[in-house]
PyMOL commands that place a pseudoatom at each C-alpha (Angstrom):
pseudoatom trace, name=CA, resn=UNK, resi=1, chain=A, elem=C, hetatm=0, pos=[0.296, -0.117, -0.181]
pseudoatom trace, name=CA, resn=UNK, resi=2, chain=A, elem=C, hetatm=0, pos=[1.503, 2.976, -0.985]
pseudoatom trace, name=CA, resn=UNK, resi=3, chain=A, elem=C, hetatm=0, pos=[0.025, 6.562, 0.634]
pseudoatom trace, name=CA, resn=UNK, resi=4, chain=A, elem=C, hetatm=0, pos=[0.086, 9.895, -0.829]
pseudoatom trace, name=CA, resn=UNK, resi=5, chain=A, elem=C, hetatm=0, pos=[-0.986, 13.081, 0.700]
pseudoatom trace, name=CA, resn=UNK, resi=6, chain=A, elem=C, hetatm=0, pos=[-1.692, 15.556, -2.510]
pseudoatom trace, name=CA, resn=UNK, resi=7, chain=A, elem=C, hetatm=0, pos=[-2.402, 19.217, -2.330]
pseudoatom trace, name=CA, resn=UNK, resi=8, chain=A, elem=C, hetatm=0, pos=[0.168, 21.637, -0.672]
pseudoatom trace, name=CA, resn=UNK, resi=9, chain=A, elem=C, hetatm=0, pos=[0.431, 25.004, 1.269]
pseudoatom trace, name=CA, resn=UNK, resi=10, chain=A, elem=C, hetatm=0, pos=[-2.299, 27.485, -1.352]
pseudoatom trace, name=CA, resn=UNK, resi=11, chain=A, elem=C, hetatm=0, pos=[-4.717, 24.018, -1.499]
pseudoatom trace, name=CA, resn=UNK, resi=12, chain=A, elem=C, hetatm=0, pos=[-7.311, 21.653, 0.406]
pseudoatom trace, name=CA, resn=UNK, resi=13, chain=A, elem=C, hetatm=0, pos=[-5.096, 18.655, 1.177]
pseudoatom trace, name=CA, resn=UNK, resi=14, chain=A, elem=C, hetatm=0, pos=[-6.772, 14.766, 0.454]
pseudoatom trace, name=CA, resn=UNK, resi=15, chain=A, elem=C, hetatm=0, pos=[-4.948, 11.740, 1.037]
pseudoatom trace, name=CA, resn=UNK, resi=16, chain=A, elem=C, hetatm=0, pos=[-4.996, 8.865, -2.083]
pseudoatom trace, name=CA, resn=UNK, resi=17, chain=A, elem=C, hetatm=0, pos=[-3.685, 5.287, -0.610]
pseudoatom trace, name=CA, resn=UNK, resi=18, chain=A, elem=C, hetatm=0, pos=[-2.901, 3.201, -3.919]
pseudoatom trace, name=CA, resn=UNK, resi=19, chain=A, elem=C, hetatm=0, pos=[-2.219, -0.631, -4.219]
pseudoatom trace, name=CA, resn=UNK, resi=20, chain=A, elem=C, hetatm=0, pos=[0.980, -1.074, -7.080]
pseudoatom trace, name=CA, resn=UNK, resi=21, chain=A, elem=C, hetatm=0, pos=[3.415, -3.388, -7.186]
pseudoatom trace, name=CA, resn=UNK, resi=22, chain=A, elem=C, hetatm=0, pos=[7.029, -3.075, -5.389]
pseudoatom trace, name=CA, resn=UNK, resi=23, chain=A, elem=C, hetatm=0, pos=[9.069, -3.426, -8.352]
pseudoatom trace, name=CA, resn=UNK, resi=24, chain=A, elem=C, hetatm=0, pos=[7.736, -0.181, -10.398]
pseudoatom trace, name=CA, resn=UNK, resi=25, chain=A, elem=C, hetatm=0, pos=[6.550, 2.114, -6.672]
pseudoatom trace, name=CA, resn=UNK, resi=26, chain=A, elem=C, hetatm=0, pos=[10.915, 1.204, -6.639]
pseudoatom trace, name=CA, resn=UNK, resi=27, chain=A, elem=C, hetatm=0, pos=[11.603, 2.546, -10.006]
pseudoatom trace, name=CA, resn=UNK, resi=28, chain=A, elem=C, hetatm=0, pos=[9.334, 4.960, -10.036]
pseudoatom trace, name=CA, resn=UNK, resi=29, chain=A, elem=C, hetatm=0, pos=[10.722, 7.060, -6.743]
pseudoatom trace, name=CA, resn=UNK, resi=30, chain=A, elem=C, hetatm=0, pos=[14.312, 6.247, -8.262]
pseudoatom trace, name=CA, resn=UNK, resi=31, chain=A, elem=C, hetatm=0, pos=[13.049, 7.908, -11.685]
pseudoatom trace, name=CA, resn=UNK, resi=32, chain=A, elem=C, hetatm=0, pos=[11.424, 10.793, -9.520]
pseudoatom trace, name=CA, resn=UNK, resi=33, chain=A, elem=C, hetatm=0, pos=[14.568, 11.434, -6.892]
pseudoatom trace, name=CA, resn=UNK, resi=34, chain=A, elem=C, hetatm=0, pos=[17.198, 11.915, -10.251]
pseudoatom trace, name=CA, resn=UNK, resi=35, chain=A, elem=C, hetatm=0, pos=[14.226, 14.208, -11.185]
pseudoatom trace, name=CA, resn=UNK, resi=36, chain=A, elem=C, hetatm=0, pos=[14.862, 16.607, -7.876]
pseudoatom trace, name=CA, resn=UNK, resi=37, chain=A, elem=C, hetatm=0, pos=[10.621, 15.378, -6.996]
pseudoatom trace, name=CA, resn=UNK, resi=38, chain=A, elem=C, hetatm=0, pos=[8.847, 13.809, -4.490]
pseudoatom trace, name=CA, resn=UNK, resi=39, chain=A, elem=C, hetatm=0, pos=[6.386, 9.832, -5.192]
pseudoatom trace, name=CA, resn=UNK, resi=40, chain=A, elem=C, hetatm=0, pos=[3.246, 12.744, -4.447]
pseudoatom trace, name=CA, resn=UNK, resi=41, chain=A, elem=C, hetatm=0, pos=[5.275, 15.635, -6.484]
pseudoatom trace, name=CA, resn=UNK, resi=42, chain=A, elem=C, hetatm=0, pos=[4.728, 13.383, -9.213]
pseudoatom trace, name=CA, resn=UNK, resi=43, chain=A, elem=C, hetatm=0, pos=[1.294, 11.859, -8.771]
pseudoatom trace, name=CA, resn=UNK, resi=44, chain=A, elem=C, hetatm=0, pos=[0.651, 15.513, -8.263]
pseudoatom trace, name=CA, resn=UNK, resi=45, chain=A, elem=C, hetatm=0, pos=[1.880, 17.106, -11.421]
pseudoatom trace, name=CA, resn=UNK, resi=46, chain=A, elem=C, hetatm=0, pos=[0.541, 14.132, -13.007]
pseudoatom trace, name=CA, resn=UNK, resi=47, chain=A, elem=C, hetatm=0, pos=[-2.967, 13.945, -12.339]
pseudoatom trace, name=CA, resn=UNK, resi=48, chain=A, elem=C, hetatm=0, pos=[-3.275, 17.944, -12.484]
pseudoatom trace, name=CA, resn=UNK, resi=49, chain=A, elem=C, hetatm=0, pos=[-2.100, 17.167, -15.896]
pseudoatom trace, name=CA, resn=UNK, resi=50, chain=A, elem=C, hetatm=0, pos=[-4.726, 14.817, -16.326]
pseudoatom trace, name=CA, resn=UNK, resi=51, chain=A, elem=C, hetatm=0, pos=[-7.449, 17.579, -15.138]
pseudoatom trace, name=CA, resn=UNK, resi=52, chain=A, elem=C, hetatm=0, pos=[-5.405, 20.190, -16.894]
pseudoatom trace, name=CA, resn=UNK, resi=53, chain=A, elem=C, hetatm=0, pos=[-5.884, 18.017, -20.058]
pseudoatom trace, name=CA, resn=UNK, resi=54, chain=A, elem=C, hetatm=0, pos=[-9.724, 15.695, -19.414]
pseudoatom trace, name=CA, resn=UNK, resi=55, chain=A, elem=C, hetatm=0, pos=[-7.341, 13.120, -20.816]
pseudoatom trace, name=CA, resn=UNK, resi=56, chain=A, elem=C, hetatm=0, pos=[-4.874, 10.251, -19.794]
pseudoatom trace, name=CA, resn=UNK, resi=57, chain=A, elem=C, hetatm=0, pos=[-1.508, 12.770, -21.003]
pseudoatom trace, name=CA, resn=UNK, resi=58, chain=A, elem=C, hetatm=0, pos=[-0.454, 9.701, -23.743]
pseudoatom trace, name=CA, resn=UNK, resi=59, chain=A, elem=C, hetatm=0, pos=[-2.509, 6.699, -25.243]
pseudoatom trace, name=CA, resn=UNK, resi=60, chain=A, elem=C, hetatm=0, pos=[-3.662, 3.516, -24.361]
pseudoatom trace, name=CA, resn=UNK, resi=61, chain=A, elem=C, hetatm=0, pos=[-4.212, 0.879, -26.790]
pseudoatom trace, name=CA, resn=UNK, resi=62, chain=A, elem=C, hetatm=0, pos=[-4.157, -2.056, -27.356]
pseudoatom trace, name=CA, resn=UNK, resi=63, chain=A, elem=C, hetatm=0, pos=[-3.765, -2.354, -31.207]
pseudoatom trace, name=CA, resn=UNK, resi=64, chain=A, elem=C, hetatm=0, pos=[0.122, -1.538, -32.582]
pseudoatom trace, name=CA, resn=UNK, resi=65, chain=A, elem=C, hetatm=0, pos=[-1.359, 0.806, -35.650]
pseudoatom trace, name=CA, resn=UNK, resi=66, chain=A, elem=C, hetatm=0, pos=[-3.670, 2.719, -32.873]
pseudoatom trace, name=CA, resn=UNK, resi=67, chain=A, elem=C, hetatm=0, pos=[-0.919, 3.319, -31.140]
pseudoatom trace, name=CA, resn=UNK, resi=68, chain=A, elem=C, hetatm=0, pos=[1.869, 4.111, -34.221]
pseudoatom trace, name=CA, resn=UNK, resi=69, chain=A, elem=C, hetatm=0, pos=[-0.565, 5.750, -35.819]
pseudoatom trace, name=CA, resn=UNK, resi=70, chain=A, elem=C, hetatm=0, pos=[-2.001, 3.271, -39.123]
pseudoatom trace, name=CA, resn=UNK, resi=71, chain=A, elem=C, hetatm=0, pos=[-0.307, 4.915, -42.187]
pseudoatom trace, name=CA, resn=UNK, resi=72, chain=A, elem=C, hetatm=0, pos=[3.566, 3.747, -40.272]
pseudoatom trace, name=CA, resn=UNK, resi=73, chain=A, elem=C, hetatm=0, pos=[0.997, 0.349, -38.609]
pseudoatom trace, name=CA, resn=UNK, resi=74, chain=A, elem=C, hetatm=0, pos=[0.865, -0.397, -42.322]
pseudoatom trace, name=CA, resn=UNK, resi=75, chain=A, elem=C, hetatm=0, pos=[4.224, 0.378, -43.959]
pseudoatom trace, name=CA, resn=UNK, resi=76, chain=A, elem=C, hetatm=0, pos=[6.070, -1.400, -40.702]
pseudoatom trace, name=CA, resn=UNK, resi=77, chain=A, elem=C, hetatm=0, pos=[3.967, -4.238, -41.477]
pseudoatom trace, name=CA, resn=UNK, resi=78, chain=A, elem=C, hetatm=0, pos=[4.562, -4.019, -45.561]
pseudoatom trace, name=CA, resn=UNK, resi=79, chain=A, elem=C, hetatm=0, pos=[8.523, -3.747, -44.404]
pseudoatom trace, name=CA, resn=UNK, resi=80, chain=A, elem=C, hetatm=0, pos=[7.990, -6.910, -41.777]
pseudoatom trace, name=CA, resn=UNK, resi=81, chain=A, elem=C, hetatm=0, pos=[6.552, -9.072, -45.268]
pseudoatom trace, name=CA, resn=UNK, resi=82, chain=A, elem=C, hetatm=0, pos=[9.205, -7.965, -47.453]
pseudoatom trace, name=CA, resn=UNK, resi=83, chain=A, elem=C, hetatm=0, pos=[12.057, -9.468, -44.525]
pseudoatom trace, name=CA, resn=UNK, resi=84, chain=A, elem=C, hetatm=0, pos=[10.249, -12.647, -44.028]
pseudoatom trace, name=CA, resn=UNK, resi=85, chain=A, elem=C, hetatm=0, pos=[10.344, -13.558, -47.881]
pseudoatom trace, name=CA, resn=UNK, resi=86, chain=A, elem=C, hetatm=0, pos=[13.705, -12.707, -48.303]
pseudoatom trace, name=CA, resn=UNK, resi=87, chain=A, elem=C, hetatm=0, pos=[14.160, -14.830, -45.226]
pseudoatom trace, name=CA, resn=UNK, resi=88, chain=A, elem=C, hetatm=0, pos=[11.975, -17.365, -47.142]
pseudoatom trace, name=CA, resn=UNK, resi=89, chain=A, elem=C, hetatm=0, pos=[14.174, -17.203, -49.825]
pseudoatom trace, name=CA, resn=UNK, resi=90, chain=A, elem=C, hetatm=0, pos=[17.403, -17.528, -48.317]
pseudoatom trace, name=CA, resn=UNK, resi=91, chain=A, elem=C, hetatm=0, pos=[16.502, -21.098, -46.691]
pseudoatom trace, name=CA, resn=UNK, resi=92, chain=A, elem=C, hetatm=0, pos=[14.964, -22.323, -50.262]
pseudoatom trace, name=CA, resn=UNK, resi=93, chain=A, elem=C, hetatm=0, pos=[18.639, -21.755, -51.846]
pseudoatom trace, name=CA, resn=UNK, resi=94, chain=A, elem=C, hetatm=0, pos=[20.464, -22.960, -48.547]
pseudoatom trace, name=CA, resn=UNK, resi=95, chain=A, elem=C, hetatm=0, pos=[21.787, -20.281, -47.240]
pseudoatom trace, name=CA, resn=UNK, resi=96, chain=A, elem=C, hetatm=0, pos=[21.703, -18.510, -43.975]
pseudoatom trace, name=CA, resn=UNK, resi=97, chain=A, elem=C, hetatm=0, pos=[20.413, -15.624, -42.690]
pseudoatom trace, name=CA, resn=UNK, resi=98, chain=A, elem=C, hetatm=0, pos=[22.032, -13.238, -39.643]
pseudoatom trace, name=CA, resn=UNK, resi=99, chain=A, elem=C, hetatm=0, pos=[20.023, -12.882, -36.504]
pseudoatom trace, name=CA, resn=UNK, resi=100, chain=A, elem=C, hetatm=0, pos=[20.877, -11.449, -32.769]
pseudoatom trace, name=CA, resn=UNK, resi=101, chain=A, elem=C, hetatm=0, pos=[20.259, -13.455, -29.843]
pseudoatom trace, name=CA, resn=UNK, resi=102, chain=A, elem=C, hetatm=0, pos=[18.611, -11.426, -27.239]
pseudoatom trace, name=CA, resn=UNK, resi=103, chain=A, elem=C, hetatm=0, pos=[19.700, -14.016, -24.386]
pseudoatom trace, name=CA, resn=UNK, resi=104, chain=A, elem=C, hetatm=0, pos=[22.829, -14.185, -24.842]
pseudoatom trace, name=CA, resn=UNK, resi=105, chain=A, elem=C, hetatm=0, pos=[23.738, -10.573, -26.693]
pseudoatom trace, name=CA, resn=UNK, resi=106, chain=A, elem=C, hetatm=0, pos=[25.376, -12.070, -29.648]
pseudoatom trace, name=CA, resn=UNK, resi=107, chain=A, elem=C, hetatm=0, pos=[24.987, -12.121, -33.149]
pseudoatom trace, name=CA, resn=UNK, resi=108, chain=A, elem=C, hetatm=0, pos=[24.523, -15.777, -35.119]
pseudoatom trace, name=CA, resn=UNK, resi=109, chain=A, elem=C, hetatm=0, pos=[23.863, -17.651, -38.567]
pseudoatom trace, name=CA, resn=UNK, resi=110, chain=A, elem=C, hetatm=0, pos=[20.606, -19.273, -38.706]
pseudoatom trace, name=CA, resn=UNK, resi=111, chain=A, elem=C, hetatm=0, pos=[20.857, -22.167, -41.258]
pseudoatom trace, name=CA, resn=UNK, resi=112, chain=A, elem=C, hetatm=0, pos=[17.682, -23.327, -42.439]
pseudoatom trace, name=CA, resn=UNK, resi=113, chain=A, elem=C, hetatm=0, pos=[18.341, -26.870, -41.387]
pseudoatom trace, name=CA, resn=UNK, resi=114, chain=A, elem=C, hetatm=0, pos=[17.894, -25.164, -37.581]
pseudoatom trace, name=CA, resn=UNK, resi=115, chain=A, elem=C, hetatm=0, pos=[21.531, -25.051, -36.553]
pseudoatom trace, name=CA, resn=UNK, resi=116, chain=A, elem=C, hetatm=0, pos=[23.171, -21.786, -35.170]
pseudoatom trace, name=CA, resn=UNK, resi=117, chain=A, elem=C, hetatm=0, pos=[26.887, -20.423, -35.153]
pseudoatom trace, name=CA, resn=UNK, resi=118, chain=A, elem=C, hetatm=0, pos=[27.590, -17.618, -33.443]
pseudoatom trace, name=CA, resn=UNK, resi=119, chain=A, elem=C, hetatm=0, pos=[31.659, -16.998, -33.868]
pseudoatom trace, name=CA, resn=UNK, resi=120, chain=A, elem=C, hetatm=0, pos=[30.795, -14.765, -36.659]
pseudoatom trace, name=CA, resn=UNK, resi=121, chain=A, elem=C, hetatm=0, pos=[35.065, -13.307, -37.013]
pseudoatom trace, name=CA, resn=UNK, resi=122, chain=A, elem=C, hetatm=0, pos=[36.607, -12.767, -40.076]
pseudoatom trace, name=CA, resn=UNK, resi=123, chain=A, elem=C, hetatm=0, pos=[38.619, -15.919, -40.485]
for i in range(1, 123): cmd.bond("trace and resi %d" % i, "trace and resi %d" % (i + 1))
show_as sticks, trace
zoom trace
């Protein structure tokens, strides 16, 4: 449970009690601290912006097209499809495709048979 007192010298204060993931809270507190703010002042800034703009001050969307814009989404999908087609063509020709392993943080070649080659140093 996180308790935040809102308001200040010129305002009537209200108390806001919220439940929040401990990791999210710690990360947010760190950001606010680096900005020279308290958790309370950071939440006050957010709520003040919501009240002033009468909206959430960032886009909320479950769909990628809504989040990035429909034209950008169409362009992105066309690019993804072209890359997939090229990868498929390379596979048909028995050629490897360069990829990146996010876990190992290393590039590798992916061969059509599924094996990976991580040692890509020039010989």
